N, C-alpha and C positions, 0 to 999 in steps of 0.2 A: 260506389261501394267496392267494386273490384279494385280500384286504384288504392283505396285505403287498405284493403286486405293485402295487396302486394307490398305496400310500404311496411305494414306490420310484419309481414313475413321476412322482409329484408332486415328489419330491425331485430327480429327474433334471431335470425341467422348471425347477425353481428354479435349479439349477446352470447350465443352458443360458442362462437369462435373465441370470445374472451373468457369463457367460463373455465377452461383448464388452467390457463395462466393465473386467473384470479384465485382459484382453489389452491394452487401451489403457493402463491404469495400469502394467502391467508394461513395455510397450514405451517409454512416454514419461516415466515417473516412476521406477520402481524400478531398472530397468537403468541408465539414465543416472546415478542417484544412486550406485549401487554402483560404477559405472565411474569416477565422479569421485573417490570415496574411494580406489579402487585407483590412479588416476593421481597422486593427491597424494603417493604414496610414492616417486615417481620424478622425476628431473630430465629433462624432455622438451623439447628444443629444436626437435624436429620430430616430428610424429606418425608419420612413416614412417622416422624415423632410429632411433638407439640410445637406449633408455630405461635410464638409470642409476639404480639403486636408492639412495635416500637415507634411507629409513625416515621418521623424524619431522623430518628436516632442513628440509623446506619449512615445516612448522608452526613450527619455532623461528625461521625467517627471517621468517615472517609476524608472529609475536609481537614480534620485535625491529625491525619496520619502522615507523618513525615516520609514514610516509605512510599506512600502513594505519590506525593509531590516529587520525590526522587525519580520514581518510575515515569511520571509525566515529563520531567526534564529529559530523561533518556529518550522517550518517545519523540519529543520535539527535535532533539539533537540528531538521532538516527534518521528520522523522517526528513528533516531539512537537508541533511547531507546526502542522503540517497536521492532525493528529488533534484538537488543541484547537479549531482553526478549524472543521473539518468537522463535528465532533461538536456543538459549541456551536450553530452556525448551523442544522445539520440538526435538532436537537431543538427549537430555537426556532421554525423555520419549520413543523415538523410539528405542534406544538401550536397554532400560529396558524391553520393551514388544514385540520387533520384533519377537522373536522366542518363545513367550509364547503361550501355547495351546489355551488361550482365547483372542488371538490377535484381532479377529473380534469384540468381545465384547468391548474391550478397544477402538477400532477404533470408534465404535458407540458412546460410552460414551464421548470420547474427541471431536467427531465431532458435538455433539449436540449444543454447543454454536454458531457454525458457521451457523447453520440452521436459527436462528433468524436474521432478517435483522439488519444492523448496526444502522439505524435510530431508529428502535424500541428499541434496547438495550440502545441507547443513551437517549431516552426519559424516559425509566425506571430508568436509573441511575440519570437522572434529578429529578425524583420524590423522589428517595431515599435520595438525598442530597439537597432537598429544604431547604433553609436557614431560616426556621421558627421552632416554637415549634412542629409543626405537621409533619415536615420532618422525615422520618423513621430513619435516622442516628442520628439526633439530639434528637429525642424522646428516643432512647435507651441510648445515652450518658447522657442525663439529668435524665432519670429514674434511672440510676446507680450512679448518683451523681458525674460523672466525669467532667461535665461542668455545670455551673450555667446559662449561657445564650446561645442561639442558635449560633452555629458556621456558619459563612457565607462561606460555602463550595464553592459557585459559585462566590465569590468575586475575585477581581484581585490578592489579596495576596495569595489565596489558590488554585485557579483554575489550575495553572500549576502543582502543586504537586498532585492534584486530577487526572489530566489526566495521569500523570506518574504512579500513583497508579493503575488506572483502566487498564493499559497496561497488568497487570497480569491476568486479566479476560480472560479465554480461551487461555492463553499463551501456545504455542506449540501444540494446538489442531487443529481441522479442517483438511484442506488439508496438513498442515505441517506434521502431524503424518502419514497420509496416504502415502505421497510422500517418506518420509524418511524410513518408515518401509518396503515399497515395494522395495526401492533401496537396503536396507540391506539384505532382503531375496532373492534378485536376485543374490547376490554374490555366486559364486561357493563354495560349502562346502569344496572342495579340497584345496582351498586357506587357509582356517582356519586350516585345518589338517596339511598342510605344516608348518604353523607358529607354531603349537603345537609341531611338530616333532623337529623343530629348537630350541625349548625351550622357546618360547615366552609366556608370561603371558597373561591373558585375557585382561588386560589394554593395553599391548603392541600390541596385535592383533588388538584391536580397532583402535589405533592410527597409526600403521604401515601398516595395511592391509585393514581394512574395510573403514576407512575414505578416504584414497586415491582412493579407488575403487568407492565410491559414490560421488566423487568430482563433476562430471557433474551435478548431481541433486542439490548439495549444491550451485554451482555457479548460476544455473538457479533460484533457490529459492532466492538467495541474489539479483539478478538483478530485479526480479519481485517485491520483497519487497521494494527495493529502489524506483522503479517507482511508486509503490502503495503509498509510504509515501508522495510523492509530489502531489498526487491526494487526499489525506485524506481530507474528507469534512464532510460527514453525521454524523460520530460518534462524531465529535467535535462540529459541529453546532447544532446538536440535544441535546447535553449535556448542552450547554450554548449559546443560539442563540444571545444574546446581549452582550456577554463578549468579550473584546479585547484580553483577555488572551488565547483564543483558536484560535486566528486569524492566521491560516496558509495561505500559498499562495492561496490555493483553496478557503478558506473561504473569504479571502480578495477580491479575484476576484469576487465571488458571490455578496458580498456586494457592489462592484462597479457597477455591473450590475443592482442591485436594485436601486442604487443611480445614476440616469441618468444624474445628473448635472456634474459628472465626465466624462460621455461619454462612450458609448459602445466601441468606438475605444480604449479608455484607458484600459478597461477591456480586450479587445482582445490582447493588447500589453503585459499585465501581463501574459496572457496565453502563448503567444509566448516566452516570456523571460523564463517562467517556463519550457517550453519544451526544450529550448536551454540549460538550466542548467542541466536538466536530461541527455540530449545527451552528454554534456561535461563530466559529472560524469561517464556515461557508457563508454565513450571512454577512460578516464583515468583508470577506473577499469579494462577494458579488456586488457590494456597494462601493467598492473602490473603483477609481477610473480605470477602465479596461478590464474590469472584472466580469463583465457580461459577454455572452457569446454573440449578441447582435452587433 
C-alpha cells in the first residue's frame, strides 16, 4: 500500500510541475487558436456586434483573393531568401570559429544584432532609407555624386530588393551561431581523428563526418526558420508600414484586422489558412529523405 501511495505522490508531483506550463499553453495558445477557428466561420464587422454565420464563406473568399496569393508569394520569397542567407552564413561562420580560442568573443559579437528588437531595427532602417534628400542613404549617394535625385527606396519598385538586401544584416549571427558552434563542439574528437587516419582532408571531414553528426540541429533550425518566415511581421511592417511590397501573409492579416470592413472573421480565416500551409509544408518536409532528425 505504501509503495502505491509513493508512486501516486510522485505522479501527482509530476502533474503539478507540468501544470503552470499547461495553463500558459492553454491560455495563450490553445484557446486563442480554437477561438480563431471559431471566428473564421462568421462575418464579424465588430467584436461586440452581430456575428453572421458564413460557414466556409471566409475561406472561399481568401482562396479567391489575389492579394492573399500575392502576399503568400512574398512570404515564400522573403522566407526562402532569408533562410538561404541565414543558414549559409551561419554554417560558414560556425565552422570557421567553432574551435577558435576566442569563440565566446565571436559569439558575443555575432549575437549583438539579435539583441535589438526587430521592430526597432526596422524603424532604424526606415530612417536610413527615407526617400528624401535628408535620408541617410540618399544624402551619402547625392554627396558622392552617384545620384542626382533622391532614390525612392521604399517605393513599390525598390522595396522588394531592399528587403532582400537587408536580409544580410546579422546573417548567420544570433542563436544560429550559438546552436551550430555548440553542435560542432559536441562532436567527439575521436570521430575527426578516425577521419584523419583514413586520409580525409579537412573539407572531407566537414562534409562526411561533421555535417551528418549535426544533422538533428540543422533540421530543427530549418523547421523553426520555415515556421518563423510565415510569421514574419514586425521587421517588414516597421520598415514600410504603408507599402504593399512588404505585404506578407502576417502583414496582410494585420491590415485586415485594422480594416474592420473586411471583418475579423476574414482575418481569422487568413490565419487558419496560413497555419494549414505551414503544417502541410512541415509534413512534406519531414517525409523527404533527410527530413527527420533521427
